[in-house]
Structures are given as C-alpha cells and as structure tokens.
SEMIKOL-631259 format. One record per residue (C-alpha): x, y, z; residue in one letter. Coordinates in Angstrom, 3 decimals. Layout:
% residues N
site u:X; v:Y; w:Z; resn:a $
...
END
This chain:
% residues 345
site u:10.220; v:8.021; w:-14.152; resn:x $
site u:11.875; v:7.733; w:-17.532; resn:x $
site u:9.955; v:8.197; w:-20.764; resn:x $
site u:7.003; v:6.212; w:-19.352; resn:x $
site u:6.918; v:3.714; w:-22.227; resn:x $
site u:7.407; v:0.544; w:-20.233; resn:x $
site u:5.978; v:1.291; w:-16.815; resn:x $
site u:2.623; v:-0.478; w:-17.265; resn:x $
site u:1.846; v:-3.714; w:-19.086; resn:x $
site u:-1.548; v:-5.389; w:-19.490; resn:x $
site u:-0.716; v:-9.077; w:-19.608; resn:x $
site u:-3.994; v:-10.955; w:-19.314; resn:x $
site u:-7.728; v:-10.890; w:-18.931; resn:x $
site u:-10.789; v:-9.809; w:-20.921; resn:x $
site u:-9.888; v:-7.458; w:-23.724; resn:x $
site u:-6.178; v:-7.917; w:-23.169; resn:x $
site u:-3.923; v:-8.529; w:-26.175; resn:x $
site u:-2.394; v:-11.945; w:-26.814; resn:x $
site u:0.996; v:-10.562; w:-25.793; resn:x $
site u:1.835; v:-7.885; w:-23.268; resn:x $
site u:0.590; v:-4.455; w:-24.278; resn:x $
site u:2.683; v:-1.486; w:-23.212; resn:x $
site u:0.754; v:1.473; w:-21.889; resn:x $
site u:2.066; v:4.926; w:-21.106; resn:x $
site u:1.150; v:6.442; w:-17.743; resn:x $
site u:-0.928; v:9.581; w:-17.812; resn:x $
site u:1.217; v:12.583; w:-18.598; resn:x $
site u:2.026; v:15.090; w:-15.920; resn:x $
site u:0.083; v:17.696; w:-17.843; resn:x $
site u:-3.136; v:15.826; w:-17.011; resn:x $
site u:-2.442; v:16.069; w:-13.278; resn:x $
site u:-2.936; v:19.220; w:-11.232; resn:x $
site u:-0.155; v:20.794; w:-9.197; resn:x $
site u:-2.246; v:20.191; w:-6.077; resn:x $
site u:-2.390; v:16.449; w:-6.790; resn:x $
site u:1.346; v:16.248; w:-7.449; resn:x $
site u:2.104; v:18.117; w:-4.220; resn:x $
site u:-0.181; v:15.801; w:-2.258; resn:x $
site u:1.468; v:12.728; w:-3.765; resn:x $
site u:4.894; v:13.956; w:-2.682; resn:x $
site u:3.645; v:14.984; w:0.765; resn:x $
site u:2.229; v:11.546; w:1.399; resn:x $
site u:5.277; v:9.651; w:0.133; resn:x $
site u:7.666; v:11.776; w:2.168; resn:x $
site u:5.451; v:11.532; w:5.256; resn:x $
site u:5.301; v:7.741; w:5.047; resn:x $
site u:9.069; v:7.499; w:4.652; resn:x $
site u:9.912; v:9.787; w:7.543; resn:x $
site u:7.158; v:8.429; w:9.791; resn:x $
site u:8.582; v:4.926; w:9.507; resn:x $
site u:12.131; v:6.161; w:10.096; resn:x $
site u:11.008; v:7.868; w:13.319; resn:x $
site u:8.899; v:4.878; w:14.386; resn:x $
site u:11.859; v:2.546; w:13.888; resn:x $
site u:14.019; v:4.708; w:16.128; resn:x $
site u:11.375; v:4.786; w:18.840; resn:x $
site u:10.860; v:1.051; w:18.559; resn:x $
site u:14.569; v:0.455; w:19.086; resn:x $
site u:14.431; v:2.848; w:22.054; resn:x $
site u:11.704; v:0.732; w:23.644; resn:x $
site u:8.741; v:3.082; w:23.189; resn:x $
site u:6.911; v:0.720; w:20.813; resn:x $
site u:6.090; v:-2.879; w:21.602; resn:x $
site u:5.608; v:-5.918; w:19.416; resn:x $
site u:6.782; v:-6.442; w:15.825; resn:x $
site u:7.302; v:-3.534; w:13.444; resn:x $
site u:7.176; v:-4.065; w:9.675; resn:x $
site u:8.619; v:-1.233; w:7.594; resn:x $
site u:7.395; v:-0.437; w:4.073; resn:x $
site u:10.358; v:1.773; w:3.151; resn:x $
site u:10.934; v:1.651; w:-0.586; resn:x $
site u:7.277; v:0.838; w:-1.293; resn:x $
site u:5.826; v:4.325; w:-0.769; resn:x $
site u:5.067; v:4.720; w:-4.472; resn:x $
site u:2.656; v:1.781; w:-4.382; resn:x $
site u:0.674; v:2.930; w:-1.343; resn:x $
site u:0.379; v:6.525; w:-2.515; resn:x $
site u:-0.103; v:5.776; w:-6.220; resn:x $
site u:-2.987; v:3.433; w:-5.469; resn:x $
site u:-4.756; v:5.557; w:-2.852; resn:x $
site u:-4.377; v:8.775; w:-4.880; resn:x $
site u:-6.533; v:7.150; w:-7.568; resn:x $
site u:-9.398; v:6.459; w:-5.136; resn:x $
site u:-12.316; v:8.513; w:-3.927; resn:x $
site u:-12.372; v:9.304; w:-0.223; resn:x $
site u:-15.255; v:6.867; w:0.404; resn:x $
site u:-13.667; v:3.956; w:-1.455; resn:x $
site u:-12.264; v:1.383; w:0.956; resn:x $
site u:-8.874; v:-0.243; w:1.429; resn:x $
site u:-7.772; v:-3.376; w:3.254; resn:x $
site u:-4.165; v:-3.854; w:4.236; resn:x $
site u:-1.555; v:-6.215; w:5.638; resn:x $
site u:0.850; v:-6.439; w:8.582; resn:x $
site u:3.017; v:-3.941; w:6.630; resn:x $
site u:0.294; v:-1.328; w:6.500; resn:x $
site u:1.323; v:1.989; w:8.102; resn:x $
site u:1.934; v:3.499; w:4.663; resn:x $
site u:-1.447; v:2.347; w:3.380; resn:x $
site u:-3.223; v:3.968; w:6.336; resn:x $
site u:-1.387; v:7.259; w:5.844; resn:x $
site u:-1.955; v:7.219; w:2.083; resn:x $
site u:-5.693; v:6.692; w:2.658; resn:x $
site u:-5.836; v:9.803; w:4.837; resn:x $
site u:-5.599; v:8.479; w:8.390; resn:x $
site u:-4.109; v:10.952; w:10.872; resn:x $
site u:-0.600; v:10.513; w:12.224; resn:x $
site u:-1.499; v:11.221; w:15.850; resn:x $
site u:-3.941; v:8.324; w:16.326; resn:x $
site u:-1.704; v:6.020; w:14.231; resn:x $
site u:1.286; v:6.842; w:16.417; resn:x $
site u:-0.775; v:6.472; w:19.586; resn:x $
site u:-1.924; v:3.043; w:18.420; resn:x $
site u:1.683; v:1.972; w:17.912; resn:x $
site u:2.455; v:3.319; w:21.404; resn:x $
site u:-0.424; v:1.302; w:22.876; resn:x $
site u:-2.282; v:4.418; w:24.030; resn:x $
site u:-6.013; v:4.949; w:24.470; resn:x $
site u:-6.113; v:7.721; w:21.840; resn:x $
site u:-5.048; v:5.314; w:19.098; resn:x $
site u:-7.423; v:4.298; w:16.334; resn:x $
site u:-8.171; v:1.020; w:18.138; resn:x $
site u:-7.812; v:2.402; w:21.643; resn:x $
site u:-4.249; v:1.139; w:21.904; resn:x $
site u:-5.385; v:-2.498; w:21.735; resn:x $
site u:-4.511; v:-3.187; w:18.103; resn:x $
site u:-0.955; v:-2.015; w:17.743; resn:x $
site u:1.156; v:-1.879; w:14.615; resn:x $
site u:-0.658; v:-4.612; w:12.671; resn:x $
site u:-4.305; v:-3.822; w:13.412; resn:x $
site u:-4.934; v:-0.167; w:12.579; resn:x $
site u:-8.503; v:0.606; w:11.486; resn:x $
site u:-10.095; v:3.925; w:10.532; resn:x $
site u:-13.521; v:3.421; w:8.994; resn:x $
site u:-13.962; v:7.195; w:8.725; resn:x $
site u:-11.117; v:7.238; w:6.178; resn:x $
site u:-12.204; v:4.116; w:4.332; resn:x $
site u:-9.338; v:2.171; w:5.878; resn:x $
site u:-11.172; v:-1.028; w:6.756; resn:x $
site u:-8.028; v:-2.255; w:8.400; resn:x $
site u:-4.996; v:-4.476; w:8.407; resn:x $
site u:-5.070; v:-8.252; w:8.411; resn:x $
site u:-1.767; v:-9.699; w:9.590; resn:x $
site u:-3.037; v:-13.106; w:8.457; resn:x $
site u:-1.289; v:-13.732; w:5.136; resn:x $
site u:-3.954; v:-13.702; w:2.451; resn:x $
site u:-6.584; v:-12.178; w:4.723; resn:x $
site u:-6.796; v:-8.718; w:3.180; resn:x $
site u:-8.173; v:-9.828; w:-0.196; resn:x $
site u:-11.050; v:-11.658; w:1.462; resn:x $
site u:-12.031; v:-8.556; w:3.452; resn:x $
site u:-11.918; v:-6.317; w:0.373; resn:x $
site u:-13.995; v:-8.764; w:-1.648; resn:x $
site u:-16.603; v:-8.809; w:1.105; resn:x $
site u:-16.787; v:-5.007; w:0.983; resn:x $
site u:-17.051; v:-5.129; w:-2.816; resn:x $
site u:-19.889; v:-7.650; w:-2.570; resn:x $
site u:-21.714; v:-5.311; w:-0.188; resn:x $
site u:-21.260; v:-2.436; w:-2.647; resn:x $
site u:-22.542; v:-4.580; w:-5.501; resn:x $
site u:-25.622; v:-5.801; w:-3.629; resn:x $
site u:-26.529; v:-2.303; w:-2.456; resn:x $
site u:-25.839; v:-0.770; w:-5.893; resn:x $
site u:-23.204; v:1.446; w:-4.287; resn:x $
site u:-20.686; v:2.953; w:-6.719; resn:x $
site u:-17.744; v:2.533; w:-4.348; resn:x $
site u:-14.725; v:0.346; w:-5.042; resn:x $
site u:-12.667; v:-1.811; w:-2.665; resn:x $
site u:-8.894; v:-2.259; w:-2.887; resn:x $
site u:-6.863; v:-5.027; w:-1.288; resn:x $
site u:-3.145; v:-4.640; w:-0.654; resn:x $
site u:-1.209; v:-7.884; w:-0.252; resn:x $
site u:2.350; v:-9.126; w:-0.497; resn:x $
site u:3.634; v:-11.664; w:-2.996; resn:x $
site u:3.598; v:-14.279; w:-0.227; resn:x $
site u:-0.218; v:-14.142; w:-0.156; resn:x $
site u:-0.340; v:-15.617; w:-3.658; resn:x $
site u:0.672; v:-18.974; w:-2.179; resn:x $
site u:-2.417; v:-19.097; w:0.050; resn:x $
site u:-5.514; v:-20.994; w:-1.042; resn:x $
site u:-7.746; v:-18.085; w:-0.047; resn:x $
site u:-6.043; v:-15.955; w:-2.727; resn:x $
site u:-7.288; v:-18.218; w:-5.511; resn:x $
site u:-10.712; v:-18.770; w:-4.004; resn:x $
site u:-11.255; v:-15.049; w:-3.514; resn:x $
site u:-10.114; v:-14.010; w:-6.991; resn:x $
site u:-12.286; v:-16.676; w:-8.568; resn:x $
site u:-15.351; v:-15.517; w:-6.637; resn:x $
site u:-14.698; v:-11.838; w:-7.400; resn:x $
site u:-14.331; v:-12.630; w:-11.098; resn:x $
site u:-17.477; v:-14.750; w:-11.310; resn:x $
site u:-19.562; v:-12.031; w:-9.686; resn:x $
site u:-17.691; v:-9.198; w:-11.446; resn:x $
site u:-17.208; v:-7.391; w:-8.164; resn:x $
site u:-15.783; v:-3.836; w:-7.946; resn:x $
site u:-12.451; v:-4.760; w:-6.359; resn:x $
site u:-8.795; v:-4.206; w:-7.254; resn:x $
site u:-6.238; v:-6.685; w:-5.916; resn:x $
site u:-2.847; v:-4.978; w:-5.505; resn:x $
site u:0.121; v:-7.305; w:-5.050; resn:x $
site u:3.176; v:-5.487; w:-3.700; resn:x $
site u:5.754; v:-7.812; w:-5.211; resn:x $
site u:8.730; v:-6.614; w:-3.193; resn:x $
site u:10.903; v:-9.625; w:-3.935; resn:x $
site u:10.656; v:-11.343; w:-0.555; resn:x $
site u:8.095; v:-13.388; w:1.369; resn:x $
site u:9.130; v:-13.192; w:5.028; resn:x $
site u:12.776; v:-14.341; w:4.973; resn:x $
site u:12.698; v:-16.068; w:1.600; resn:x $
site u:13.418; v:-14.710; w:-1.843; resn:x $
site u:10.398; v:-14.714; w:-4.150; resn:x $
site u:12.106; v:-17.021; w:-6.647; resn:x $
site u:12.406; v:-19.653; w:-3.919; resn:x $
site u:8.642; v:-19.620; w:-3.476; resn:x $
site u:7.486; v:-19.634; w:-7.107; resn:x $
site u:9.132; v:-20.462; w:-10.428; resn:x $
site u:7.249; v:-17.801; w:-12.393; resn:x $
site u:8.424; v:-14.374; w:-11.149; resn:x $
site u:5.318; v:-12.664; w:-12.559; resn:x $
site u:2.041; v:-12.758; w:-10.660; resn:x $
site u:-0.298; v:-10.667; w:-12.829; resn:x $
site u:-0.580; v:-13.286; w:-15.635; resn:x $
site u:-2.330; v:-15.589; w:-13.166; resn:x $
site u:-5.366; v:-13.365; w:-13.572; resn:x $
site u:-5.992; v:-15.038; w:-16.908; resn:x $
site u:-7.024; v:-18.220; w:-15.111; resn:x $
site u:-9.910; v:-16.349; w:-13.500; resn:x $
site u:-10.952; v:-14.378; w:-16.563; resn:x $
site u:-9.928; v:-11.051; w:-15.084; resn:x $
site u:-7.460; v:-8.433; w:-16.209; resn:x $
site u:-3.886; v:-8.655; w:-14.984; resn:x $
site u:-1.570; v:-5.644; w:-15.034; resn:x $
site u:2.124; v:-5.307; w:-14.184; resn:x $
site u:3.356; v:-1.877; w:-13.111; resn:x $
site u:6.682; v:-0.439; w:-11.966; resn:x $
site u:6.008; v:0.072; w:-8.263; resn:x $
site u:8.931; v:2.472; w:-7.899; resn:x $
site u:7.148; v:4.897; w:-10.247; resn:x $
site u:4.273; v:6.431; w:-8.275; resn:x $
site u:2.842; v:8.073; w:-11.390; resn:x $
site u:2.687; v:4.747; w:-13.216; resn:x $
site u:0.993; v:3.136; w:-10.204; resn:x $
site u:-1.503; v:5.995; w:-10.063; resn:x $
site u:-2.314; v:5.655; w:-13.757; resn:x $
site u:-2.716; v:1.876; w:-13.650; resn:x $
site u:-4.896; v:2.043; w:-10.537; resn:x $
site u:-7.056; v:4.803; w:-11.961; resn:x $
site u:-7.805; v:2.646; w:-15.009; resn:x $
site u:-8.539; v:-0.426; w:-12.868; resn:x $
site u:-10.818; v:1.538; w:-10.538; resn:x $
site u:-12.702; v:3.063; w:-13.480; resn:x $
site u:-13.292; v:-0.421; w:-14.916; resn:x $
site u:-14.495; v:-1.717; w:-11.563; resn:x $
site u:-16.821; v:1.229; w:-11.018; resn:x $
site u:-18.310; v:0.775; w:-14.491; resn:x $
site u:-19.111; v:-2.898; w:-13.868; resn:x $
site u:-16.057; v:-4.302; w:-15.638; resn:x $
site u:-15.076; v:-6.500; w:-12.707; resn:x $
site u:-11.860; v:-6.948; w:-10.744; resn:x $
site u:-8.232; v:-6.384; w:-11.719; resn:x $
site u:-5.082; v:-8.048; w:-10.427; resn:x $
site u:-2.479; v:-5.301; w:-10.276; resn:x $
site u:1.109; v:-6.397; w:-9.627; resn:x $
site u:3.417; v:-3.593; w:-8.502; resn:x $
site u:7.058; v:-4.636; w:-8.687; resn:x $
site u:9.061; v:-2.914; w:-5.965; resn:x $
site u:11.766; v:-3.652; w:-3.396; resn:x $
site u:11.590; v:-3.934; w:0.370; resn:x $
site u:14.426; v:-1.864; w:1.829; resn:x $
site u:14.210; v:-3.345; w:5.302; resn:x $
site u:14.080; v:-6.902; w:6.555; resn:x $
site u:10.776; v:-8.614; w:7.269; resn:x $
site u:10.777; v:-6.836; w:10.627; resn:x $
site u:13.351; v:-5.134; w:12.811; resn:x $
site u:14.586; v:-8.452; w:14.183; resn:x $
site u:15.013; v:-10.117; w:10.802; resn:x $
site u:18.436; v:-11.544; w:9.940; resn:x $
site u:18.172; v:-10.214; w:6.398; resn:x $
site u:21.896; v:-10.592; w:5.755; resn:x $
site u:21.308; v:-14.347; w:5.518; resn:x $
site u:19.182; v:-14.114; w:2.391; resn:x $
site u:20.264; v:-10.959; w:0.567; resn:x $
site u:23.630; v:-9.241; w:0.190; resn:x $
site u:24.174; v:-5.693; w:1.386; resn:x $
site u:25.183; v:-4.643; w:-2.147; resn:x $
site u:21.775; v:-5.639; w:-3.490; resn:x $
site u:19.973; v:-3.538; w:-0.916; resn:x $
site u:22.222; v:-0.537; w:-1.519; resn:x $
site u:21.626; v:-0.761; w:-5.257; resn:x $
site u:17.853; v:-0.893; w:-4.726; resn:x $
site u:17.962; v:2.113; w:-2.410; resn:x $
site u:19.610; v:4.166; w:-5.146; resn:x $
site u:16.395; v:3.740; w:-7.139; resn:x $
site u:14.341; v:5.708; w:-4.629; resn:x $
site u:10.633; v:6.341; w:-5.446; resn:x $
site u:10.909; v:9.812; w:-3.908; resn:x $
site u:13.903; v:10.698; w:-6.066; resn:x $
site u:12.109; v:9.376; w:-9.146; resn:x $
site u:9.182; v:11.637; w:-8.373; resn:x $
site u:11.385; v:14.663; w:-7.696; resn:x $
site u:12.995; v:14.183; w:-11.096; resn:x $
site u:9.647; v:13.762; w:-12.850; resn:x $
site u:8.140; v:16.975; w:-11.421; resn:x $
site u:11.276; v:19.130; w:-11.541; resn:x $
site u:9.753; v:21.256; w:-14.290; resn:x $
site u:6.515; v:21.779; w:-12.386; resn:x $
site u:7.242; v:21.894; w:-8.656; resn:x $
site u:10.236; v:23.843; w:-7.383; resn:x $
site u:12.793; v:22.267; w:-5.069; resn:x $
site u:12.017; v:25.049; w:-2.566; resn:x $
site u:8.359; v:24.039; w:-2.530; resn:x $
site u:9.278; v:20.390; w:-1.994; resn:x $
site u:11.597; v:21.408; w:0.846; resn:x $
site u:8.726; v:23.297; w:2.497; resn:x $
site u:6.557; v:20.173; w:2.237; resn:x $
site u:9.299; v:18.115; w:3.870; resn:x $
site u:9.676; v:20.594; w:6.729; resn:x $
site u:5.921; v:20.616; w:7.369; resn:x $
site u:5.851; v:16.807; w:7.406; resn:x $
site u:8.647; v:16.697; w:9.985; resn:x $
site u:6.652; v:19.011; w:12.240; resn:x $
site u:3.524; v:16.871; w:11.823; resn:x $
site u:5.425; v:13.705; w:12.736; resn:x $
site u:6.979; v:15.337; w:15.806; resn:x $
site u:3.527; v:16.479; w:16.921; resn:x $
site u:2.194; v:12.941; w:16.446; resn:x $
site u:4.931; v:11.532; w:18.665; resn:x $
site u:4.218; v:14.173; w:21.313; resn:x $
site u:0.507; v:13.326; w:21.114; resn:x $
site u:1.257; v:9.652; w:21.690; resn:x $
site u:3.678; v:10.413; w:24.524; resn:x $
site u:1.149; v:12.429; w:26.498; resn:x $
site u:-1.788; v:10.074; w:25.853; resn:x $
site u:-2.786; v:7.663; w:28.643; resn:x $
site u:-2.710; v:3.887; w:28.204; resn:x $
site u:-6.050; v:2.086; w:27.946; resn:x $
site u:-7.661; v:1.186; w:31.262; resn:x $
site u:-8.096; v:-2.458; w:32.317; resn:x $
site u:-11.843; v:-2.376; w:31.653; resn:x $
site u:-11.238; v:-1.527; w:28.008; resn:x $
site u:-10.053; v:-5.097; w:27.480; resn:x $
site u:-13.718; v:-6.129; w:27.659; resn:x $
site u:-15.023; v:-3.309; w:25.472; resn:x $
site u:-15.511; v:-3.276; w:21.745; resn:x $
site u:-16.044; v:-7.020; w:21.332; resn:x $
site u:-18.981; v:-8.582; w:19.517; resn:x $
END
C-alpha cells in the first residue's frame, strides 16, 4: 500500500460524483492490532494452503480440476474481514480462499478436496462445491454467473424477513458476459436489496485475456445503468479492499441498496493446473505481477505496527494447521456407496 490516495474510486451510482472520486482507505490507526494480525493470518493461510493443495493434486491425491486463487488473497480477505460472522457469501469455482476467509476450517475443506466423508459436503462436492452454512459460506457455484443469483436470493430473504444481514457475491470478470449478471443486478437495484457484488477482475476469463472479451476494461461503471453504486478498488491492497467493502456493506445494511465492487487483481496461475497459460500470456508478465505480492504489500504497510517476528510466528502456526488438515484428510474414510443417495431433495 502506498499513500492510499488512489486505491478506491467511486465511479457511478446514486450520490456518486460526475467523475471518479478518489477515496482514501481507512488508516491503519483505525484498525486494531488483532484485526491486522487476523488479516495477515488469513492471507498467508490461503496462499500456503493452495500451494500445498497444488502439490498434492499433482501427486494424485486430489481428483478433478483445481483452480488456484494465488495473487487474489487480498480480495477474499479484505471483503470477508468487513463482514459480520452471520453475513453470507457465495463463491465461484475458484473459491477455496473465499471459504477460508469466511472462517471455514481447513480440515473439512481439505477432506472435501480429498473426496473424504469428513469433508464439508461429505466428500461428494470436491474442489468446486464447498459449502459451510455454519460459517455463512452458502457455497460455490462453478456455473459462470451463478454466484450472484444465489447471493441476491439470500439478500431477498433478509429483506423480506427484516433481517439486518448482508449477502456478498464473488464472481470473476467472465461472469459479466452472462445474461444472468445483468438480470440479477437490475433486480437487486430495483428492490434495493442488501447485497454486494464483488468482481475479481483478474485480467483473464478462462484462457482469454479480458480485453479480448470486452472493449471497456472497467466493469464498475456498468453499475450506473442499474442505478447502483459502482466502485473500483486495487485488489492487491487488502486494506483498500477492506475499506471499500466496509462502506458498501454499511450502505446495504442501512437500506442503501447494492454495490458493484470491482477489485482489480492478477491471477498468478493458469485457469487450472492443466491450462496452457503460456499460449495467452508471456512468462515475463506473470513474473512482474508476482513481484507485486498482496502479502508483501501488507507486510510493508504494517511494518510499524506488527513486528516481523510476530508475522513469522503467524506463518509457522499456519504451516502447522495446514499439515494437520492434510493429515486429517489422509486418515478420513471415503464416503460409503449409500451416501450417493443421501442429502438430495
């Protein structure tokens, strides 16, 4: 994080200025040490968890596709840190980080990826279908554009029951090309539902560059067409994401309606582990993006508050937790044949 003067821009919607308004993220002095420590713990845990899962996938312990969110940790953690524990989140096929940021436990997540009965979905969901209602993680929708519909449904339920909770939908920039995206945002705006739509604009939709899919590189200004607020935030800066989300959630909770929050970030890995990413982006581009690491940005920002020794202790504890999660998955039994018929409607 630099001086924080260009990390967040309100670009459209009710009460927005005619031109982009620059907002400064909340200063570190307004955030407790405990919150800062938790933000780092979650970002580091997500990063290392996905590194370990990749290795196990390549070793044959995990089955099916695996979609890494490395490089996007600041978005997942910045958004979820601004929520209450009973607020709900919907996610995408690239959702391990969202689940962890919302408080889901590593053991059952790992067991789900391993296809074991102790996983959150009994080992029947796998990498793209993790659900933990107890943590407000309504679940992943691998259908492109599906997560915003689920979150809007939850927000409608909150509105009808006069519940003060807020729903958040994570989606990729590819979802913007789906008709359901426009239909859902229009409906949420008309009914002023308490929902925040978070677009992780990581530069790529599957194996295509974003500029090949849309001429306008900015997504947040599209909110203007629905009469809702659109905000662009630097997704590499977890503190900026936290600040922007906190404001959007407060508006939603107060009856101000939905927000379209575009977090600009970069996907370090290919679409999945089998993606021929070298065909659509040069190695030099990826290496340059990796030098702008959200964890390093955070370390620099909190260097005057949290000691490097303390951060190292957090890292060591996270490594132990991940190792224990893998051991938990390893010793857990697979689901029995009868479980294939259980849990259906």
